[in-house]
Structure formats: structure tokens, C-alpha cells
N, C-alpha and C positions, 0 to 999 in steps of 0.2 A: 017592659019589653021594647018599647020604641026608643027608649034611652040607648039600649044595646045596639040595636041596628044603627042607630045616629052614629054611635062610636065606630061601628063597623065601616059606615060609609066614609067616615072622616079619615079612618086609616087607609081604605083604598084610595082616596082622594090623594093623600100625601105620597102613595106609591106611583101615581101616573106620571110619566114622562112630561117634563117642562113645568111641574110644579115645584116651587122652591120648598126644600126640606126644612131650611134653617134660615132665620132671619140675620143678615150681616150686619155688624156694628162697626163703626170706626171711632179710633181715638187719635184726636189731632194735638200735635205738641209744635213746639218751635222747630224741631228738626226731624220729626218722624209723622207719617200717617200710618197707623196700624190698623189692619181690617183682620176681623176674628167672626167666626160663626158663633152668634149669640152674644148677648150683653152680659158678662158675668165680671167677678172679681179679677180673672186672670187678665182680661184685657187692660183695665186700668192697672193694675199693678206691673204689669209687664211693659206698658207705656211709661209708666213713672221710671222705671228701671233703665230703660233706654235713654230717657232724658237725663237721669243722673250720671250715666256711664258718659254721655257726650260732656256734660259738664266737668266730669273729672279729666277727660283728656284736655278740655280746654283749659282748664286751671292748671294742670302740669305744666302744659307747653307754651302758656302764655298767650294763647289765641283770644283776643278781646273783640275782635271785628265780628260782626253778624255774617254768619255763613249765607253767602248767596246761592240761589239755586232752588230747586223744588225740595221739599221735605223727602228723606228716603222712605219708600214705601215699604212697608212690611206686612206679609201675609201670614196669619197663623191660621195654618191647615188642619184638619181634625185628626189626620194619622200619618204615621211614617209612610205609608203605602202611596198617599197621595204626591207626597215630596218625592218620592223615588221615581213615581211614573213620570212626573214632571220634569226631574232632572234626569230621566232616562238612565238611572243608575241603582242597582239595589244598596248601595253603601252609603247614600246621602240622608242626613236627616235634616239639614239646612243648605241653603245655596244662596249667595250673594252675586249679584253681577249689575250690569247697567245695560240700558236700552237706548235709543238714541233721544229720548225724552227724560228719562230720571233714573237715579239708582233705585234698585229694589232688591227684597230678600224674601225668602220664602222657608217657613220651618214648619216642624211638627210641634202641635201641642204636648204629645206624648212626652212622657220623661225618659230620662237617659237609663240604660241599662246597666245597674250595678255601680259600685263605686269608682270603678276603673272605666267607666263608659264615657262617652264624649255627647253632653247634652246639646240639644239645638241651640240655647241660649249663648252658649260657650262658642259654639260656630259662629254665631252671628256676632259677638263681641270681637272674635278674632278678625272677621271680615270686615266690620264696622272699622277697626283700628287701621286697616290697610285703606279703608276709604279714607279716614280721616288723614293719615299720613300723604295720601296722593293730593289730597285738596290743599293741605297747608303747609307741607314742607316736602315736596318731592325732590329726590336727588338719586344718584347712583350709588346707592347703598349696596354692600355685599348682601347676597342673598340669606345668609344667616341671619343677619341683622334685621331683614324685612321680615323674616317669619318667626324670629326669635322677640321682636318687638310686638308682633300682634299676639304671640303665645303668652307673652308677660300679662297683656290685658284680657287675656281670654276668661281668666277665672277670676271674677270680681263677686264679693258678697255684699249683701245689704241686710245688716242685723237690724232688728225691730227698733233700735234706738234712733233710726234714720240715717246713720252713717254709712259709708262705703268703705270696703276694704279691699286693697289690691296687693298683688304680689305674692298670692297664693300659689302653692303648687298645682300645676295641672295634672291631676291623678291619671290621666289616660295615657301620659307620658313615663309614669314612673316604672312600671315593669321594664320597658326598653333601657331607661337609664340603669335601673339596679340590676337586672338580670343580664343585661347585655352590655354593659359597661357603656360609658358615654362615646359618642362619635368621635373618632379621631381628629383633633383640631386641623391638622395638616390637610385633611381631606374637607373638614367644614368650612374652614376659610379660602378653600380653592376650588370648591365647585359647588353647583347647584344641586336640587334635590331631585330633578328629573332622572327618571329611570331607576329610582331606588325601590327595593323590595319593601313589604310591608314591615318588616323587622328593621331593616335600616333606616326606613322611613320615620319610624317612631323614635330610634336613636337621635337622627337627624334633629327633628324637631325638638325633642327633649334636651338634646346639648345646646342648640340655638337658645332656648328659654332659659337654661342654665347659665349660659355665658351672658344672656342680656340681663338676668336678675343680679348676677355678679356685678356686672357693670353698673345697674342702677342702683343696687341696695347695700352692696359692700364698699366701705370706706377704706380704700387703700391705693398706692401708687399705680395700681393697673387701671385704675379708672381714667387717670390722664393718658395713660398708655393707649387705650382703646380708643378714647376721645380723639387723640391725634390720628391715630390709624384710620378712624371712620372719617374724619375731617378730610384727610388728604385722598381717600378714595371718592369721595364726594368731589372734591376738586379735580379728580382726575389725574392725579399725581402720577407721573410715567416711570415705568421700571422699579415699581414698589418691590421691596422684599419684606414680606410680612413678618418674618421672623426678627428682622431688626427693630421692630417697634417694641418688643417686650424683652424685659430683663430676663436673661437666661433663654431667650428664643423661645420657640412654640412649647419646648420641652418644659421649660420653666413654668409659664401660662397653664399648660395642660396639669401640671403638679398642683399648683395652686387651685386650680378649678376642680380637680378631683377631693381635695381637702375640703373645699366649700361645699361641695356636695355632701359630705358627711356633717357637715353642722347644722344646727337649727337655723331654718331661713326665716328672718323676721318679716311681718307684713307691714305695710302702711295703712293708714286710716285717715280718711277726710271726715270731719265731723260735721254732725248737724248744721252747727253754727256757719259752716264753711260754704253750705251748699246753697244755691240759689237757682231755681228752675221755674220755667214758665208754667202757666195754667194747662191743664189737660181737659179737652172738650170730647165729651162722648155723645155720639149721635148714631141713629140707624142710617145704613147706607140706602141711598135711592133704590126702590124696589128694582128698577131696570139695570142699574149698576150692580145691584146685589145679585141678581140672576145671571149676570154675564162675568163676574168676577173670575171664577175659575177657566172659562173659556178665553178671556182676556189675557190671563196669564200664559195658557197655551199658544195663545197667538203672538205674545210679546217675546216668550222665552225660547227662541231659536227653533221654531217649528221646522220639522223636515218637510222637504218638499210634497213627498206622498201624503202628509197628514194634514196639510192644508185644505183639501177639499171638504174633508170632515169637519175641521175646525170652522170654516166658513159656513158650512151648512148649519152647525149650530147656532152660530151667531145670527145668522140670517133668520132661523126659526125664532129665537127669543126677541129679536128686533120685530117680528111681525107682531108678537104678543104686546109690544110696546111702542105703537106706531108714531106716539106724540115724544118719544124720547129722543132728544137730539145727541144725548150721549150714546145711546144704542146704534143710532144711524151713522155715526161718525166712527164709532169702531166696526161696524159692519163695513163703511167705506174702506178703512183700512185693511180689512181681512179680504175684501174683492180685489183691492190694489195688490197686496201679496199674491193672490191667486192668479194675478195678471189678466182679471177682467176689467179692463179700463172703462168701459162703458158703464157697466155697474156700478163701479168704485165712484165715477163721476155722479151718477143719479143718487147713490145713497149719499153722497157728500153735499149735493145740492139740497135735498131733503132735510139734511141735518141743519143746513144754513138757513133754510127758508123758517124753520121752528125756532133756531137760536142764532141770530146773525153774529153772536159773539164766540161761536165754535171755533177756537183756533185749530183744532185737531182736524175739522172737517175742511178749513180752508187749506190746511197743510197738504192734505190726500188731494185736494183739489190740484193744489199747484204742482204736484207730482205729476199728475195725469197731463196737464197743460205744458209741463216744461218737456216732458217727452213728446208731446204732439208738436210743439215748436220747434223741438230740435229736428223732427222729421219733416216738417214742411217748411221751415225757416221764413215763415211769413211773420211780417212785422206786427200783425193782429194777433197771432198765436204768442208771441213773446210778451205782447203788452198783457193779454189775459193773463198769463203765468204770473208776472210780476205784481199784478193786481191782486191776485190770490196770496202772494207769498207777504204782501205789504199788510193785507188784511189780517192774514193769521199773525202777525208779529203785533198788530195794533190791539188784536183781541186778547193777547197774552205775550207781554213784553219779556216774562221771564222763562218762555219756552225757548230752549235751544234750536228746535227744529226750524221754524221759520228763519232764524237767523243764520243757520248752516245752509239753507235753501237760497237765501239771497246771494251768498257768496258763489254758490254752484250756478244760480243763474248767470252772474256775470262771467264766470269760468267759461260756461258753455256759449255764451255769445261771442267771446274771443275779445280781443284787444286790451287796452289797459284796464287793470283792476282798479275801481275807484277807491278811495280810501274807506268809503262806507263799507264796502265789501269786506275789506280786512277788519274794520271794526266789528261787523256782524259776526264774523267768524271768531273772533278774539272772545267776545262775549258769549257765544255759544259753548268756547272751550271753557271760560273762566265760571260758568253755571255748572258745567259737568266735566272737570277735568279727569275725572276717572275713567270716563268713556275713551277707548284708544282710537276710535277713529276720529273722534274730535282732535285728539293731541297729534295724531298723525298729519291731518289735514292743516292745522294750524303751524306744525313744525315745517312743513312743506311751503306754506305761505310765507313764512318767514324767511325760507330760503330764496323764494322769488323775489323778495325784497332785498336780497343780498345780505340779509342777518345770518349768517351760516353758524356763528357761534351759538346764537339764540336757539336756532333750528336744532342743532345737536343737543344742547341742553335739555330741550323739551322732550327728547326721545329717550333720555336717561331711565326714566322708570320702567320704559317698555324693553329696552336693550338689556337691563340689568334686572330685568324680572326673575325671580326664583323659579319660574317654571317656564321650560322650552316650549316654544311654538314656533308656527311658520311666521307669525306676526314678530315675534322677537327676534329671529333671523333677518327679517326684512328690516328692523330698527336698526341692528346692529351694522347691515350694509349702508343703510342711508347715513348713520351716523359716520362712517368712514368718509363717505363721499363730502359730508358738510364739512368734516374737520380737515381735509383736504383743501376744501374752497376756502375755509377761514383761514389756512394758513398762507394762502395766497394773498390776504386782504393786506392793504397797507397797515405799517406800524400806526400807532395810535387809533386805530377803528375801535369802536366799543366792542367790548366782549361781554358776553353774558356770563354769569356767576352762579354756580349751583349752590343752593344755600346748604350750609354745613349742618350736621346733625346737633341737638342739643341734647345735653345730658340730663 
């Protein structure tokens, strides 16, 4: 009887608010840190597939240099519902984006619905391909190629023999291609997918995949035609008539593409002997961090202003349970700062630093508060205090882009000539996280300030030619026009930045 009541008591304790329901584990690899509720084979296998996928892209595109920057953080959440609540959409099963500190993704552990559904892993592979392209060969690619390239690598299979298969058909696009017919090439090569309805969206992405597959996998004269077309677009060739690149015009290409769709598409295989991946280390997440993982995601992932008080209160409650955790206090400082309680943010940051003098995150929040104070007071002492916090944040973690960007902002706020170290800091922040559009914008504007308008314009290409319309893309297009106009006024012989051409 006593044993029965002990079980009841344990169940009640688990149901109490503030008590962790599951232990979070992490798998660390060379390029990823994967978090998951519970230690199981799913976590180990998933981390291994991610590393193999990264190796596949590096092998195919000749990337031999180690990737700088923090590993991509991936969160395996227990349900579709959690993903949808975090993404604020009922249609998402996975999501990838960047913060000012790192790239991250969150997805559901639940399996996809039916043969023609889109699995969360496919979504992540699609988005990580975008991430890889932006890091290693960004350029002014046409929208269909950006999405077709990501779709091509979205369906990768890992047989039990340890090999990697790629070039598979994304089954979610089959109904749109077969029942709705491929998207007209005249429109595919002339517009972006913004504003498409669901049916046309499936056809667009499916046809983009088909044309990319045709380009990569089919041996014909069309490969050279498509490569020349993509290269000229990336170089910004003026007054292009797309039809002129293809024998028989777009009608000829479309005819061949439809014939290719009816053929049996071959896949490619990377054998186990060709694979080389690093070690995977599994360990439990620190209890304070584990208790804060989902709240940290809510704080990081574009929280609405009206939700910030509740998020901050939740973090404050957990931090109170772990008063000796510098991690919890640094996160609390960030939450208080975002909630515009500067005094509480500074107090939490100082407490974190007292526990861990190497807390780069806490020093960065402290610097944010002191920068604003210095800007208001314009007192030399306040400026010195802000700079000291920035320098200490950088010394604590030289690979964190936040203090590097703050160093540039400090000098920009003070006015006067920007020191070379300021440009160097911003460049390193950008090179650590080139997928972050804010860093790309800021570095492009910094290049323009230095008079290198051609480089500034080229840096904006991935945003200005993004497949998805946005205010940021519109702003990039306007800035590019300004930079291009200024570059045209530069003396002949001045250095010009070159966009990297795509490789097949």
C-alpha cells in the first residue's frame, strides 16, 4: 500500500508547475548541437544523419576549409503542436532561421503524414542547404535555382550499409507535377514564388526541383546552357533574354524537361568508404539550461511584444530556482533587456558575471545597457564602461558575433572616423554568421562607407534576389541601386567585387 501512495506522490510531483517533466540531452558534432527530450537512439541517429548530410554537401562542392562560427543549434521538440505554437503557424513542422548569435532550427519528432507528406527532417535538409549556400557560395541566383537546389537535397536517404543516397524525388511535389503539370518555364524563370496559392506553390517548387535535377543529373548539352545562364545571372549580365540561352528557346527546354519527367530518374550514392565524419558526443544538458530550453526558444524566436512579459516572468521563475546558474541569469538579463527593464537587465547580468567572469552573453547584455546610457549622457565614463564590457564579452568568447558587432556599433555611435578594428570586428561578425541578414546589411553599408560600392552591392545579392518577397528584400534592392550608381562613378581601374559563379 505504501508503494502505491509513493507512486501517486511521484506522479503528483511531476504534474506540479516548475518541475521538469523530462531530461534534455544534447548531441554535439562538428557542425551541429542537437537538443532532445530524453536520451534515445533517435538523438544519436539524427545527429549522425546531420553530419553525413553536411559532409555530402562539402564533398560535392569542394568545401575543404573548416566552417567558422558556432554549430547550428537544432531542437527536437516532442510534438507538431509545440513547433506550430513556436512558429505561430498551424502549417509548420519545422523551422530554420538565425538569431544575432547563431543559426538554429526546431522541428518535431513526430513522423510525417502519409507517403506524400513533408517530414520535418526534409524541411531541415532543405533549409540547411540554403544555410550552406549562403555560407560558402552566395550570389544573385534566380529564385527557381535557390529553391530547386534546396529541394534537390531535401530528400536524402541513409541505407543500413552506411551510404548516402541523394537525387530522390520529393514525393510531396509529385501530385502538383503529375496532376497539375509542371509550372510554365516562362513564369518559373521570370518570377519569384511570392503570392502563389498552395496548388501553384507545389507546382513551382516541384518544377524548380525537376529543372535542378535535370541540370545536375542528366548528361546533355542543356547542362552547359543552364550553367552559362546561371553564371551570367550571378555576374549581373545586363539585358538578358533568358530564351536566347537555350536551343529552341524556352519552348524547346520545356519540351525536353517534360520528356525528362517521364523518364526514370537515377539517384546518386556516396559509399561508406567515401564518408568521413567526426565524433558525436552525447551528454545530459545542465539542469538549469534544460529547464529553460523552451523558454529560451520563445525569447529568441521573434517574440511578440505582448508576449515578452510572460516569457520574462517564466525565465525569472526558473532562474530563481537556480540562483547559482550564470547561464540562467545571463538569459534572464537578456529577457529583462528585451522587456525594456534596463535596471533589472543590468542587475541580472552583474550577478551572472559574479558567478562566471567568462559569461560573454552577460557582458554583451551589460554592454547593451551601458551603450544606451552612454548615448543618453555622452559622459566619457559611461562610454568607457560600455567599451570595457564589449571587450570583456569578446575576450570571453572570440567566436561570438554579438560583441564584435557591438564594437562596431560603439564606434558608430561615438562618431568620427571608424577605426580599422571596427571594420574588422564587423567583418568577423558577418563571416561567422553570413546567413543573418542584419550582419549582411550592416557589413554592406560599412563597405559603402569605405567607398567600396561594388563589394557592398554584391554583398546584398542573396537578399535582393531572395525567392521570398519582404520589406528587407525591397530595401536591399533599393540599396543595391544606390551602390551600383556610386560604383559606376568610380574611376576606371578601381577594384570591383566579383560574385562567385555557381558550380554544377
